[in-house]
C-alpha positions in Angstrom: -0.2 0.1 -0.1 3.2 2.7 0.4 4.3 2.1 -2.8 0.6 3.0 -4.2 0.6 6.1 -2.3 4.3 7.0 -3.4 3.5 6.7 -7.1 0.3 8.6 -7.5 2.2 11.8 -6.5 5.2 10.9 -8.7 2.8 10.4 -11.5 1.1 13.7 -10.8 4.4 15.4 -10.9 5.2 13.8 -14.2 2.1 14.7 -16.0 2.7 18.1 -14.5 5.8 19.1 -15.7 5.1 18.3 -19.5 3.5 21.6 -20.0 1.7 23.0 -23.3 4.7 24.6 -25.2 3.6 27.8 -27.2 5.5 28.6 -30.6 5.4 32.3 -31.0 6.3 34.9 -33.4 6.2 38.8 -33.8 2.4 39.8 -34.1 2.9 41.4 -38.1 4.4 37.7 -38.8 1.4 36.2 -41.4 2.8 32.7 -42.5 1.2 29.7 -41.8 3.3 27.2 -39.8 2.8 23.7 -39.4 4.7 21.5 -36.9 6.5 20.3 -39.7 7.8 23.6 -40.1 8.8 24.3 -37.1 10.8 21.1 -37.2 12.8 22.4 -40.2 13.1 25.9 -38.9 14.8 24.7 -35.5 16.8 22.7 -37.3 18.7 24.3 -39.7 16.8 22.9 -42.9 14.6 26.1 -43.8 15.5 29.5 -43.4 12.5 31.2 -44.6 8.8 31.2 -43.0 6.0 29.8 -45.4 5.6 33.2 -46.6 9.0 33.4 -48.0 10.5 36.0 -45.3 13.7 35.4 -43.1 13.5 33.1 -39.9 15.6 33.8 -37.0 14.9 30.9 -34.3 15.4 31.4 -30.9 15.9 28.6 -28.5 15.9 28.7 -24.7 19.0 27.7 -22.7 18.6 23.9 -22.2 18.8 24.6 -18.3 15.1 26.0 -18.9 12.3 22.8 -18.6 10.2 24.2 -21.4 13.0 23.5 -23.7 12.8 19.2 -23.5 9.5 19.6 -24.1 10.0 21.7 -27.0 12.8 19.9 -28.2 10.5 16.4 -27.6 7.4 17.4 -29.1 8.2 19.9 -31.7 11.3 17.7 -32.9 11.2 14.7 -32.0 14.0 14.0 -30.3 15.4 14.5 -26.4 17.9 17.8 -25.8 20.9 15.9 -26.4 19.9 14.0 -29.6 19.4 17.6 -30.6 23.1 18.8 -28.9 24.5 16.3 -30.5 22.7 16.9 -34.4 24.1 20.2 -33.8 27.5 19.9 -32.7 27.8 17.4 -35.7 26.6 20.4 -38.4 29.1 22.8 -36.4 32.1 20.5 -36.5 31.6 19.7 -40.3 30.9 23.7 -40.8 27.5 22.8 -42.2 25.0 25.0 -39.5 24.5 27.1 -37.0 22.5 26.3 -34.3 19.9 29.1 -33.0 20.6 31.8 -30.6 20.3 30.9 -26.9 18.4 33.2 -24.5 18.2 32.2 -20.4 14.5 32.6 -20.3 11.3 32.6 -21.0 11.1 36.7 -20.9 14.1 36.9 -23.0 12.3 35.1 -25.5 9.2 37.0 -25.3 11.2 40.3 -25.6 13.5 38.9 -28.7 9.7 37.6 -30.5 8.4 40.8 -29.7 10.9 43.1 -30.9 12.1 41.2 -34.4 10.0 40.4 -37.0 11.8 37.2 -38.6 12.2 36.4 -35.2 10.5 32.7 -34.1 10.8 31.2 -30.5 8.6 28.9 -28.0 7.6 29.5 -24.4 5.4 28.0 -21.9 1.3 28.6 -23.1 1.1 29.9 -19.6 4.0 32.6 -20.0 2.4 34.2 -23.3 1.7 37.8 -23.1 0.1 40.1 -25.6 3.5 41.0 -27.3 3.6 38.0 -29.4 1.5 35.6 -31.5 0.9 32.3 -31.0 1.8 30.5 -34.1 1.5 27.1 -32.9 1.1 25.1 -30.1 2.5 21.8 -29.1 0.5 19.4 -26.3 
């Protein structure tokens, strides 16, 4: 019986940790984005939005929990797999990872100021200064 009591709160915490992730863009950005489009932008396989305008993805730092959720939900890989992916591209001169910002507030500020920026934050952190392009559950 004691094992069941310990397990239930642990399960509840694991479900709460996986929050919805909002992919955000500048309010003036009219591009329609699919999960595949976001994957291409954040893996360096696309450099423009679907409307042809330049895109500048910004990542959260690895220490921010939302980063792991985004990597898994949007890119289909763990954060360690993404780190290995970018290490290989950088080493071979075939790519540069998105700029990393230290907090969700920094991502919100960067996207609000730059029409070319695309980033992500937890859905609860979204403000009126940005537009949600897609929500990842």
